[in-house]
C-alpha positions in Angstrom: -57.7 -129.7 -148.1 -59.2 -130.1 -144.6 -56.4 -128.4 -142.8 -56.4 -125.6 -145.4 -60.1 -125.2 -145.0 -59.8 -124.9 -141.1 -57.1 -122.3 -141.4 -59.2 -120.3 -143.7 -62.1 -120.4 -141.2 -59.9 -119.4 -138.3 -58.5 -116.4 -140.3 -62.0 -115.4 -141.3 -63.2 -115.6 -137.7 -60.2 -113.5 -136.5 -60.9 -110.7 -139.0 -64.6 -110.9 -138.2 -63.8 -110.5 -134.5 -61.8 -107.4 -135.2 -64.6 -105.9 -137.2 -67.7 -107.1 -135.4 -66.6 -107.7 -131.8 -69.2 -106.6 -129.2 -67.8 -105.1 -126.0 -69.5 -105.6 -122.6 -69.6 -103.1 -119.8 -66.2 -101.9 -118.6 -65.0 -103.4 -115.3 -62.4 -101.8 -113.0 -59.4 -103.3 -111.3 -57.4 -101.4 -108.5 -53.8 -102.3 -108.0 -50.9 -101.1 -106.0 -47.9 -99.2 -107.4 -44.9 -101.5 -108.1 -46.9 -104.7 -107.6 -48.4 -107.1 -110.2 -51.7 -106.3 -111.9 -54.1 -109.1 -112.5 -56.8 -108.3 -115.0 -59.5 -110.9 -115.2 -61.2 -111.9 -118.5 -64.9 -111.9 -118.0 -64.4 -112.7 -114.3 -62.8 -116.1 -115.3 -65.7 -117.3 -117.4 -64.1 -117.2 -120.8 -63.7 -120.8 -122.1 -66.6 -121.7 -124.4 -66.6 -125.3 -125.8 -65.7 -124.1 -129.3 -63.0 -121.6 -128.2 -60.5 -120.8 -130.9 -58.3 -118.3 -129.2 -58.1 -115.5 -126.5 -56.5 -112.1 -127.3 -55.5 -109.3 -124.9 -55.1 -105.7 -126.3 -55.1 -102.2 -124.8 -56.0 -98.7 -125.6 -53.2 -96.2 -125.6 -53.5 -92.7 -124.1 -53.8 -91.2 -127.7 -56.7 -93.5 -128.4 -54.9 -96.0 -130.6 -55.0 -99.7 -129.9 -52.1 -102.0 -129.2 -51.8 -105.8 -129.0 -50.3 -107.6 -126.0 -50.7 -111.3 -126.6 -52.7 -114.1 -128.2 -53.3 -117.6 -126.8 -54.8 -120.3 -129.0 -57.1 -122.8 -127.3 -55.0 -125.9 -128.3 -51.7 -124.4 -127.1 -50.2 -123.9 -123.6 -48.0 -120.9 -124.5 -49.2 -117.5 -125.5 -47.7 -115.5 -128.2 -46.5 -112.1 -127.1 -47.3 -109.5 -129.7 -46.4 -106.4 -127.7 -43.4 -104.4 -128.9 -43.3 -101.6 -126.3 -42.7 -101.7 -122.5 -45.3 -104.4 -122.1 -43.1 -106.9 -124.1 -41.4 -108.2 -121.0 -44.1 -107.4 -118.5 -47.2 -109.3 -119.7 -48.4 -112.9 -119.4 -51.6 -114.9 -119.2 -52.9 -117.3 -116.6 -54.8 -120.5 -117.1 -58.2 -118.7 -116.6 -57.1 -116.2 -119.3 -56.4 -113.4 -116.8 -53.8 -110.8 -118.0 -50.8 -110.4 -115.6 -48.8 -107.1 -115.8 -45.7 -106.9 -113.5 -44.2 -103.9 -111.8 -47.3 -101.6 -112.0 -46.7 -98.0 -112.9 -49.1 -95.1 -113.4 -48.8 -95.6 -117.1 -50.8 -98.8 -116.6 -53.9 -96.8 -115.7 -55.5 -97.5 -119.1 -58.2 -99.9 -120.4 -57.2 -103.5 -121.2 -59.6 -105.7 -123.3 -59.9 -109.4 -123.4 -61.2 -110.8 -126.8 -62.7 -114.3 -126.7 -63.1 -115.9 -130.2 -65.0 -119.1 -130.8 -66.7 -120.8 -133.8 -70.1 -119.6 -132.6 -69.4 -116.2 -131.0 -67.1 -113.3 -130.5 -67.0 -111.2 -127.2 -64.8 -108.4 -125.8 -64.5 -107.7 -122.1 -62.9 -104.3 -121.3 -61.3 -103.7 -117.9 -60.1 -100.3 -116.6 -57.0 -100.4 -114.4 -56.3 -97.9 -111.6 -52.9 -97.9 -109.9 -52.8 -96.5 -106.4 -49.7 -95.4 -104.3 -49.8 -94.8 -100.6 -48.1 -91.5 -99.7 -45.0 -91.0 -97.6 -45.5 -90.0 -94.0 -46.2 -86.3 -93.6 -43.6 -83.9 -92.3 -43.8 -80.3 -91.1 -41.0 -78.3 -92.6 -39.9 -74.6 -92.4 -41.4 -74.3 -88.9 -41.6 -70.8 -87.4 -39.1 -70.1 -84.6 -41.9 -68.3 -82.7 -45.3 -66.9 -83.3 -46.3 -63.3 -82.6 -49.5 -62.6 -80.6 -52.3 -61.5 -82.9 -50.0 -61.4 -86.0 -50.6 -63.9 -88.9 -47.3 -65.8 -89.2 -46.3 -68.7 -91.5 -46.4 -71.6 -89.0 -45.0 -74.2 -91.3 -45.5 -76.4 -94.4 -46.9 -79.9 -94.3 -45.4 -82.1 -97.1 -46.5 -85.5 -98.3 -44.9 -87.1 -101.4 -45.3 -90.0 -104.0 -49.0 -90.5 -103.8 -51.7 -91.5 -106.3 -54.3 -90.2 -106.3 -53.2 -86.9 -104.5 -53.7 -86.7 -100.7 -55.9 -84.5 -98.6 -53.9 -82.5 -96.0 -55.6 -81.3 -92.8 -54.1 -79.1 -90.1 -54.9 -79.8 -86.5 -54.7 -77.7 -83.3 -55.1 -79.6 -80.1 -56.6 -82.5 -82.2 -59.2 -80.2 -83.7 -59.4 -79.4 -87.4 -58.3 -75.9 -88.4 -60.6 -74.3 -91.0 -59.4 -71.6 -93.4 -61.3 -68.4 -92.5 -59.2 -66.1 -94.7 -58.1 -64.1 -91.6 -56.5 -65.8 -88.6 -56.2 -69.1 -90.4 -55.1 -69.3 -94.0 -54.3 -72.6 -95.6 -52.7 -72.9 -99.1 -52.3 -76.3 -100.7 -50.3 -77.1 -103.9 -49.7 -80.3 -105.8 -46.9 -81.4 -108.1 -46.3 -84.5 -110.2 -43.1 -86.3 -110.9 -42.2 -86.1 -114.5 -41.0 -89.7 -114.6 -43.2 -91.6 -112.2 -46.3 -89.4 -112.4 -46.7 -89.6 -108.6 -48.1 -86.6 -106.8 -46.5 -84.6 -104.0 -48.7 -82.2 -101.9 -47.6 -79.3 -99.8 -49.9 -77.3 -97.4 -48.8 -73.9 -96.0 -50.5 -72.6 -92.8 -50.6 -68.9 -92.0 -51.8 -68.5 -88.4 -52.5 -65.6 -86.0 -51.6 -66.9 -82.6 -53.0 -65.8 -79.2 -51.6 -66.0 -75.7 -53.7 -69.2 -75.2 -51.6 -70.9 -77.8 -48.7 -71.1 -75.4 -50.0 -74.5 -74.6 -51.4 -75.4 -78.0 -50.1 -78.4 -80.0 -50.2 -78.3 -83.8 -50.1 -81.3 -86.1 -50.6 -82.2 -89.8 -52.8 -85.1 -90.9 -52.7 -86.8 -94.4 -55.8 -88.6 -95.6 -55.6 -91.1 -98.5 -57.8 -93.8 -100.1 -55.1 -96.4 -99.5 -55.6 -96.7 -95.8 -55.5 -95.1 -92.3 -54.7 -91.4 -91.7 -51.1 -90.5 -91.1 -50.4 -87.7 -88.5 -47.2 -85.9 -87.6 -46.0 -85.6 -84.1 -47.5 -82.6 -82.3 -45.5 -79.4 -82.4 -45.6 -76.5 -79.9 -44.6 -72.9 -80.7 -43.4 -70.1 -78.5 -45.7 -67.1 -78.7 -44.1 -63.7 -78.5 -46.1 -60.9 -76.7 -45.0 -57.9 -74.7 -45.7 -57.7 -70.9 -49.1 -56.5 -70.1 -49.4 -57.4 -66.4 -47.0 -57.7 -63.5 -47.8 -59.7 -60.3 -46.0 -59.9 -57.0 -46.0 -63.1 -55.0 -45.0 -63.4 -51.3 -43.6 -66.8 -50.2 -44.4 -68.5 -48.0 -48.1 -67.8 -48.7 -49.1 -68.6 -45.1 -48.7 -66.4 -42.0 -45.3 -64.7 -41.6 -43.7 -64.5 -38.1 -40.7 -62.7 -36.8 -37.5 -64.3 -37.8 -38.8 -65.9 -41.0 -37.2 -65.4 -44.4 -39.6 -63.9 -46.9 -39.2 -64.2 -50.7 -40.7 -61.7 -53.0 -41.3 -63.1 -56.5 -42.1 -60.7 -59.3 -43.8 -62.2 -62.4 -44.6 -60.7 -65.8 -46.9 -62.2 -68.4 -44.7 -61.2 -71.4 -42.9 -63.8 -73.6 -40.1 -64.0 -73.5 -40.4 -63.0 -69.8 -38.4 -60.1 -68.5 -35.2 -61.0 -66.6 -34.7 -57.8 -64.7 -37.0 -56.2 -62.0 -37.1 -53.4 -59.5 -38.2 -54.2 -56.0 -39.4 -51.3 -53.8 -38.5 -52.1 -50.2 -39.6 -49.6 -47.6 -39.1 -46.6 -49.9 -35.8 -48.0 -51.4 -35.5 -49.3 -54.9 -33.5 -52.5 -55.4 -32.7 -53.7 -58.9 -32.4 -57.4 -59.5 -30.7 -58.6 -62.7 -31.1 -62.0 -64.2 -33.7 -63.0 -61.6 -37.2 -62.2 -60.5 -36.8 -62.8 -56.7 -35.7 -60.8 -53.7 -35.3 -62.3 -50.2 -36.0 -60.5 -46.9 -34.0 -62.3 -44.2 -35.1 -62.5 -40.6 -38.1 -60.1 -40.8 -39.3 -58.2 -37.7 -42.6 -56.6 -36.9 -41.2 -53.3 -38.3 -41.1 -55.0 -41.7 -44.8 -55.1 -42.0 -46.2 -53.0 -44.8 -46.7 -52.6 -48.6 -44.1 -53.9 -51.1 -43.8 -53.3 -54.8 -42.1 -54.6 -57.9 -41.9 -53.1 -61.4 -40.2 -53.4 -64.8 -36.9 -51.4 -65.0 -37.9 -49.7 -68.2 -41.4 -49.0 -67.0 -42.1 -48.1 -63.4 -45.8 -47.8 -64.1 -45.9 -51.5 -64.9 -45.9 -52.5 -61.2 -47.6 -54.8 -58.7 -48.0 -54.5 -54.9 -48.4 -56.9 -52.0 -48.9 -56.5 -48.3 -46.8 -58.3 -45.7 -47.9 -58.7 -42.1 -45.3 -59.9 -39.7 -46.9 -61.6 -36.7 -45.4 -61.2 -33.3 -46.3 -62.2 -29.8 -44.8 -61.1 -26.4 -46.3 -62.8 -23.4 -45.8 -62.2 -19.7 -47.7 -64.0 -16.9 -47.7 -62.9 -13.2 -46.9 -64.7 -11.0 -44.2 -66.9 -12.5 -41.9 -69.7 -11.4 -42.5 -71.2 -7.9 -45.3 -69.5 -6.0 -45.7 -70.2 -2.2 -49.0 -69.1 -0.7 -50.8 -69.8 2.6 -54.2 -71.6 2.9 -57.1 -69.1 2.5 -55.0 -66.3 1.0 -55.8 -64.4 -2.2 -53.8 -64.9 -5.5 -54.5 -62.7 -8.5 -53.2 -63.9 -11.9 -52.3 -61.2 -14.5 -51.4 -61.6 -18.2 -49.6 -59.0 -20.2 -49.3 -59.5 -23.9 -48.1 -57.5 -27.0 -49.5 -59.2 -30.1 -50.1 -58.4 -33.8 -53.7 -59.7 -33.7 -56.1 -61.3 -31.4 -54.5 -64.5 -30.2 -55.8 -67.9 -29.2 -55.3 -68.5 -25.4 -55.4 -71.8 -23.6 -54.9 -72.3 -19.9 -54.0 -75.7 -18.5 -53.5 -77.2 -15.0 -51.2 -80.2 -14.9 -51.9 -80.7 -18.7 -55.7 -80.5 -18.3 -57.4 -77.7 -20.1 -59.2 -75.0 -18.0 -62.3 -73.2 -19.1 -60.9 -69.7 -18.3 -58.0 -67.9 -16.7 -57.6 -68.9 -13.1 -58.0 -66.4 -10.2 -58.0 -67.4 -6.6 -59.9 -65.5 -3.9 -59.6 -68.1 -1.2 -56.8 -70.6 -1.8 -57.4 -74.3 -0.9 -55.0 -77.2 -1.1 -56.8 -78.4 -4.3 -55.6 -75.2 -6.1 -52.0 -76.3 -5.9 -50.4 -77.4 -9.2 -48.6 -76.2 -12.3 -50.5 -73.7 -14.4 -49.6 -72.9 -18.0 -50.8 -70.2 -20.3 -50.3 -71.0 -24.0 -50.9 -68.2 -26.5 -50.7 -68.5 -30.3 -51.1 -66.2 -33.3 -50.0 -66.5 -36.9 -47.8 -69.5 -36.5 -46.2 -68.2 -33.2 -46.6 -70.0 -29.9 -45.6 -68.6 -26.5 -46.2 -70.2 -23.1 -45.6 -69.2 -19.5 -46.1 -71.3 -16.4 -46.1 -71.0 -12.6 -46.2 -73.6 -9.9 -48.6 -72.8 -7.1 -47.9 -74.3 -3.7 -50.5 -73.8 -1.0 -49.2 -74.3 2.6 -51.0 -74.6 5.9 -50.7 -76.1 9.4 -52.1 -79.6 9.7 -55.7 -80.0 10.9 -57.3 -83.3 11.8 -60.7 -83.7 10.2 -61.6 -87.1 11.6 -60.3 -90.0 13.7 -62.3 -93.2 13.4 -62.0 -96.9 14.3 -63.3 -100.1 12.8 -62.6 -103.8 13.1 -60.1 -105.3 10.7 -61.3 -107.6 8.0 -60.2 -110.7 10.0 -62.0 -109.4 13.1 -59.0 -109.7 15.3 -57.7 -106.1 15.4 -58.8 -102.5 15.3 -58.0 -100.2 12.4 -57.6 -96.6 13.3 -58.0 -94.0 10.5 -56.8 -90.4 11.0 -57.7 -88.0 8.2 -56.0 -84.6 8.1 -55.2 -81.6 5.9 -52.0 -79.7 5.7 -49.1 -78.7 3.5 -46.2 -79.4 3.5 -47.1 -83.0 3.9 -47.5 -83.7 7.6 -46.0 -86.6 9.6 -48.1 -88.6 12.0 -47.3 -89.8 15.5 -49.5 -92.4 17.2 -49.6 -92.7 21.0 -49.5 -96.5 20.7 -47.6 -99.0 18.6 -49.4 -100.8 15.9 -48.8 -103.8 13.6 -49.3 -102.0 10.4 -49.0 -98.3 9.6 -49.9 -96.7 6.3 -50.3 -93.2 4.8 -51.4 -91.5 1.6 -51.2 -87.8 0.6 -52.9 -86.0 -2.3 -53.8 -82.3 -2.8 -53.1 -81.5 0.8 -55.1 -84.4 2.2 -53.4 -87.0 4.3 -54.9 -90.3 5.4 -53.0 -92.3 8.1 -54.1 -95.8 9.2 -52.8 -97.9 12.1 -53.7 -101.5 13.0 -53.7 -102.2 16.7 -54.6 -105.2 18.9 -56.3 -103.7 21.9 -55.9 -105.7 25.1 -56.9 -103.0 27.7 -59.2 -100.0 27.7 -57.1 -97.2 26.3 -57.2 -93.8 24.7 -55.2 -93.5 21.5 -54.0 -90.2 20.2 -53.3 -89.2 16.6 -50.8 -86.3 16.4 -50.0 -84.8 13.0 -47.2 -82.2 12.5 -45.5 -80.2 9.7 -43.2 -77.2 9.7 -46.2 -74.8 10.2 -47.8 -76.5 13.2 -49.5 -79.6 14.5 -52.9 -81.0 15.6 -54.0 -83.9 17.8 -57.1 -85.9 18.4 -57.9 -88.9 20.7 -60.2 -91.9 20.5 -61.2 -94.6 23.0 -60.4 -98.1 22.1 -61.8 -101.1 24.1 -60.6 -104.6 24.1 -62.5 -106.7 21.6 -63.9 -109.0 24.4 -65.2 -106.0 26.5 -66.7 -104.4 23.5 -68.6 -107.6 22.7 -70.0 -107.9 26.3 -71.0 -104.3 26.3 -73.0 -105.0 23.2 -74.7 -107.9 24.8 -75.7 -105.9 27.9 -77.3 -103.2 25.9 -80.9 -103.8 24.8 -81.3 -104.4 21.2 -82.8 -101.8 18.9 -86.3 -103.0 19.2 -86.3 -103.0 23.0 -84.9 -99.5 23.0 -87.7 -98.4 20.7 -90.4 -100.0 22.9 -89.0 -98.5 26.1 -88.9 -95.0 24.6 -92.5 -95.3 23.3 -93.7 -96.5 26.8 -92.0 -93.6 28.6 -93.5 -91.1 26.2 -97.0 -92.5 26.6 -96.7 -92.5 30.4 -95.7 -88.9 30.5 -98.6 -87.9 28.2 -101.1 -89.7 30.5 -99.8 -88.1 33.7 -100.0 -84.7 32.0 -103.6 -85.3 31.1 -104.6 -86.3 34.6 -102.9 -83.3 36.2 -104.8 -81.1 33.7 -108.2 -82.6 34.6 -107.7 -82.2 38.4 -106.6 -78.6 37.9 -109.6 -77.9 35.8 -112.0 -79.4 38.5 -110.4 -77.4 41.2 -110.7 -74.1 39.3 -114.3 -74.9 38.4 -115.1 -75.4 42.1 -113.6 -72.1 43.1 -115.3 -70.3 40.4 -118.7 -71.6 41.6 -118.1 -70.3 45.1 -117.1 -66.8 43.8 -120.2 -66.6 41.7 -122.7 -67.2 44.6 -120.9 -64.7 46.9 -121.7 -67.0 49.7 -119.3 -67.6 52.5 -117.9 -71.0 52.8 -119.3 -73.0 55.5 -117.2 -74.8 58.1 -114.5 -74.0 60.5 -111.3 -72.3 59.9 -109.5 -75.5 60.4 -111.5 -77.2 57.7 -110.6 -74.4 55.4 -107.0 -74.7 56.0 -107.2 -78.5 55.4 -108.9 -77.9 52.1 -106.2 -75.5 51.0 -103.5 -77.9 52.0 -105.1 -80.7 50.1 -105.5 -78.4 47.1 -101.8 -77.5 47.2 -100.8 -81.1 47.4 -102.9 -82.0 44.4 -101.3 -79.2 42.4 -97.9 -80.5 43.3 
C-alpha cells in the first residue's frame, strides 16, 4: 500500500506541475552554429531536498510544446521522450543543464526546465540564439575600368552563411563611402538558405569616378556580432578619360650646351594615354608612332628656339617649350709663350662669343687674380703662367699664356759679413736679371751658393782673407753683364783698426767739443766787430777830426784789420 500511495502522489504532483507550474523570467543563451548548446536550469541551482524529478521541454515554432527528457531524482539516467530531430541530440548533465549537439538555426527557440518537488513546482525558460560567423567577403563582378564622371557599377561585395545577417561597408582609401543617391549608390540584398537558414548578403556599388581616383584604393568591409571586422584586399581601377591637356618636357632639365643630345617628351593626361604624337621641329612636323619622345642629337647654337608637340588627330591640343643652347668661344691675346723686355708694355685682350654673360676667372700660377691683368711697365715679378677660365651654362673654356720678362743683369748690392764661426768673410751679391745670370767672383772661395726667384738672384761666397784685397762680383747673362767691387781686409787688420778708432762715446764727446769751441769763437769775433763799429760811429757823429799823427792812424787801421781777420 505504501508504494502505491507514493506512486499516486508522484503522478498527482506531475499533473499538478503541468497545470499549475509558474515560469520565471526568460534567460538567454548564445551558441555557435554547429557546436554544442548548453542550456542551464536555473543557473545550476535546481536540486531542492525533496526533488522528485526534472523535466526539459521546448516550444515549437507553431506555439505547441514538445517534451525532450525526464530525469528522476533517484535515477542516474534520463528518459528521452523526444521523437523528432532532438531524439539523438539531447542529454542532461549532473547539474540538470540541457545539452543539444550540432546546433542549427532551428534551435533558436525557448527551452524550459521544470523542477518538481514534494513542496514546490518551478519552470525556468531559456531562449537560445545560434550565431554563425560569415565567410570572408569577396568583391565580384569588378569593373574593367571606370569612366570619368560617369556612374559605373564598380563591383559586388558578397559575404555568405551568417547569422544574424552582416553589415557591409564600402571603403575608399580606408574611408567609408556613404550613399548620396548620385555619385555613390549602394544597394544591399539578403538571402537565406532554404535548408540551413543562414543568410548571405550582397552589396552593389555604383560609383562616379574622377581623375583623382587613378590612385584610389577600394575595399569592402563586413561587420558582424561574432567578432572582428573582415576586409577585402584593396582594389584599384583604371579611370578612363579623354585627353584635356598636353605638356612638353625637355630633358635634361638643366642647361643645354652645344654637342648635347636633347630629348623632347610629350605627355598627355588622357587615360589610356595617347601613343602617337606630332613634334614640330623648326617648322617641320615629325610624327612619332608608339612613343612619346623625340631626340635631337648633337644640338648647336642654331637649334635654340621654340618647339611644339601635339596630338595627331588634334593639332590644337599642343604644348610648347623653349630650348636655349649655350655656347662659348674664347680667344685671349697674347697666347702661348710671350717674351718681353723689362719695363716694356704688355696689353692683354679677350675676345669672346657667348650665349649669355659668362663667369670669368683669371689665375696666375693657380692663384686667383682680382681682375684681368694688364702691364704698363713690366717687372720680373710679372713673369708666370696666366690663365683665363670662362664658363656659362655648363660650358668651360680656358686660354693661357706664359709671360717671360727678360733684362740684362744689374747688381743691387754687394755686402760682407763675418761667418758664424768668425773665421771667414761671407760676401753676398744681390742682382736682378733674366734669363738667370751667372756669377763670376774675382777670388776663390771655400763655399759658393746661389738662389734665383722672380728675376732676383742672390750669390754668396765664403772667403778667408789673408791680405787687403778688392773683390769683384761679376754677373752676366745673354743680354749683358754688371760688376761691383768691395774691399776685404784680413780679420787681424780689421780687429786692430777697430781698436785704434775711438769708441762711439769718445767720438760723440769730440764732436760736441768741436761744435762748442766754434760757437764760442764766433761769439767773440762778433763782439769785437760790434765794439769796433761802435767806436767808428761815435767819431762820425761828432764830426771831429781824429787826433794824432798819420802814423798813429795807420797803426790803428792795421790793428783793426788784424782783429777782423
